[in-house]
Each structure stands twice: as C-alpha cells, then as structure tokens.
C-alpha positions as CSV (number, residue, x, y, z in Angstrom):
1,M,76.0,-128.2,-66.6
2,D,77.6,-126.5,-63.8
3,Y,76.6,-123.2,-62.2
4,K,78.9,-120.9,-64.2
5,E,77.7,-122.3,-67.5
6,L,74.1,-121.8,-66.5
7,L,74.9,-118.3,-65.3
8,V,76.6,-117.4,-68.7
9,R,73.7,-118.9,-70.6
10,G,71.1,-117.0,-68.5
11,R,73.0,-113.7,-68.8
12,S,73.2,-114.0,-72.6
13,S,69.4,-114.3,-72.8
14,L,68.8,-111.1,-71.0
15,P,67.9,-107.9,-73.0
16,E,70.9,-105.6,-73.5
17,S,69.1,-102.8,-71.7
18,A,69.0,-104.9,-68.5
19,L,72.8,-105.2,-68.5
20,K,73.6,-101.5,-68.8
21,T,75.0,-100.0,-65.6
22,E,75.4,-96.3,-66.5
23,R,73.4,-94.0,-64.4
24,F,70.4,-92.1,-66.0
25,A,70.8,-88.4,-65.5
26,V,68.3,-85.7,-66.5
27,P,70.0,-82.7,-68.0
28,N,69.6,-79.4,-66.1
29,I,67.3,-76.8,-67.6
30,R,68.8,-73.9,-69.4
31,G,67.0,-70.7,-69.9
32,H,66.8,-67.0,-69.0
33,V,64.4,-64.4,-67.7
34,Q,63.2,-61.9,-70.3
35,G,60.9,-59.2,-68.8
36,N,58.4,-61.1,-66.7
37,K,58.7,-64.4,-68.6
38,T,61.0,-67.3,-68.4
39,I,62.4,-68.8,-71.6
40,L,63.6,-72.4,-71.6
41,S,66.0,-73.3,-74.3
42,N,66.7,-77.0,-73.8
43,F,63.2,-78.3,-72.9
44,F,63.1,-80.6,-76.0
45,Q,66.5,-82.0,-75.2
46,I,65.3,-83.0,-71.7
47,L,62.1,-84.4,-73.3
48,D,64.1,-86.5,-75.7
49,S,66.4,-87.9,-72.9
50,M,63.3,-89.0,-71.0
51,G,61.4,-90.4,-74.0
52,R,58.1,-88.9,-73.1
53,E,55.4,-87.0,-75.0
54,E,55.6,-83.2,-75.2
55,E,52.0,-82.6,-74.1
56,H,52.3,-84.8,-71.0
57,F,55.6,-83.4,-69.8
58,L,54.6,-79.7,-70.5
59,K,51.2,-80.1,-68.8
60,Y,52.9,-81.5,-65.7
61,I,55.6,-78.8,-65.5
62,L,53.1,-75.9,-66.1
63,K,50.6,-77.4,-63.5
64,E,53.4,-77.9,-60.9
65,L,54.8,-74.4,-61.4
66,A,51.3,-72.9,-61.4
67,T,52.1,-70.8,-64.5
68,P,50.8,-70.5,-68.0
69,G,53.1,-71.4,-70.8
70,E,53.4,-71.9,-74.6
71,V,55.6,-73.7,-77.0
72,K,57.4,-71.7,-79.7
73,K,59.9,-74.3,-81.0
74,P,62.6,-74.7,-80.1
75,L,61.7,-72.7,-77.0
76,V,59.2,-73.0,-74.2
77,I,58.0,-69.7,-72.7
78,L,56.6,-69.6,-69.2
79,G,54.3,-66.8,-68.3
80,R,56.2,-65.6,-65.2
81,K,59.6,-65.5,-63.6
82,V,60.6,-69.0,-62.4
83,S,63.9,-69.9,-60.9
84,A,66.0,-72.6,-62.6
85,S,66.3,-74.6,-59.4
86,S,62.5,-74.9,-59.0
87,I,62.1,-76.0,-62.6
88,N,64.9,-78.5,-62.2
89,Q,63.2,-79.8,-59.0
90,K,59.9,-80.3,-60.9
91,V,61.7,-82.0,-63.9
92,N,63.4,-84.4,-61.4
93,E,60.1,-85.1,-59.7
94,Y,58.6,-85.9,-63.1
95,A,61.4,-88.3,-63.9
96,Q,61.0,-90.1,-60.6
97,K,57.3,-90.4,-61.0
98,Y,56.8,-91.1,-64.7
99,V,60.2,-92.3,-66.1
100,I,62.3,-94.3,-63.7
101,C,61.0,-97.8,-62.8
102,K,60.2,-98.3,-59.1
103,E,61.3,-102.0,-59.3
104,C,64.7,-101.9,-61.0
105,G,65.5,-98.2,-61.1
106,K,66.1,-98.1,-64.9
107,P,64.7,-95.4,-67.2
108,E,63.6,-97.8,-70.0
109,T,59.9,-97.4,-69.4
110,A,56.9,-96.5,-71.5
111,L,53.6,-94.9,-70.5
112,T,50.5,-96.9,-71.6
113,K,46.9,-96.2,-71.1
114,Q,44.2,-98.8,-70.6
115,E,40.6,-97.5,-70.2
116,R,41.1,-94.5,-67.9
117,I,44.2,-95.7,-66.1
118,T,47.8,-94.8,-67.1
119,Y,50.4,-97.5,-66.5
120,I,54.2,-97.5,-66.5
121,K,55.6,-100.5,-68.3
122,C,59.3,-101.2,-67.7
123,N,61.1,-102.6,-70.8
124,A,64.1,-103.8,-68.7
125,C,62.5,-105.8,-65.9
126,G,58.9,-106.2,-67.2
127,A,57.2,-104.5,-64.2
128,R,53.9,-102.8,-64.8
129,Y,52.1,-100.5,-62.3
130,P,49.6,-97.6,-62.4
131,V,50.5,-94.0,-61.9
132,N,48.3,-91.0,-61.1
C-alpha cells in the first residue's frame, strides 16, 4: 500500500466528530432587567448547546456572578441587576473550562466523576483530564 491509500483508510476509521471543522460558538445570553432582578430567557438554549447539566451550569454562573437565582422554566431569574456582557463573559469562561477540550479544542466532551474528582473526557480525541 502506498501512503495515500493508508491515509484514506486511516481517515475512514476516525469518528465523524473528529472530522468536523465548524467552529463551536456559545449563543449570547438574552434577557432583560425587571425591577432589581435580571431575567434570562435563553439559558436553557445555551445549556443544550453545551450539553451540560442544569445544576452544574447554574451553580457556576450564580457563584461567579455572586448573586442568588432561581429557575422558573423557561426562565432563570437572577436576584440583582447584572449586565449581559458580564453574564456572557462567565458563560464563555464556563465553556472554556468545562466544555472545550484542552487537547483538540473540540466541544464533544463529557463530565465524569470518579470518587471526588471530576474529569473531562473528550469524545473526539480521547483525552481525559481533571477539572476543579
């Protein structure tokens, strides 16, 4: 076999997710301020795009923004006025830390927990590493 045949054979054995080249983009948050609260209307759309659990994502956002909050589907209500830019910044930080693989840069990851340590397992390249 020559090199090109080996290359074609190797590429055909790769998972389809490893061959995708489109860029992963987290949607921007949509919401409004009502009184002294901030109401987020597309929280669950963002959650679906990242493929993470509601509790983990919400806990991270509320802790990082230092605000109380509650879920009243399909809305998330934050206990104080928060700018959309600061929420978007925290959502992007979450995606970098808990969604995007550090090895290959793809978002096809899953959070797994062994004993008391949480790991990110990449379904595209197979990397596995602990997160805080």
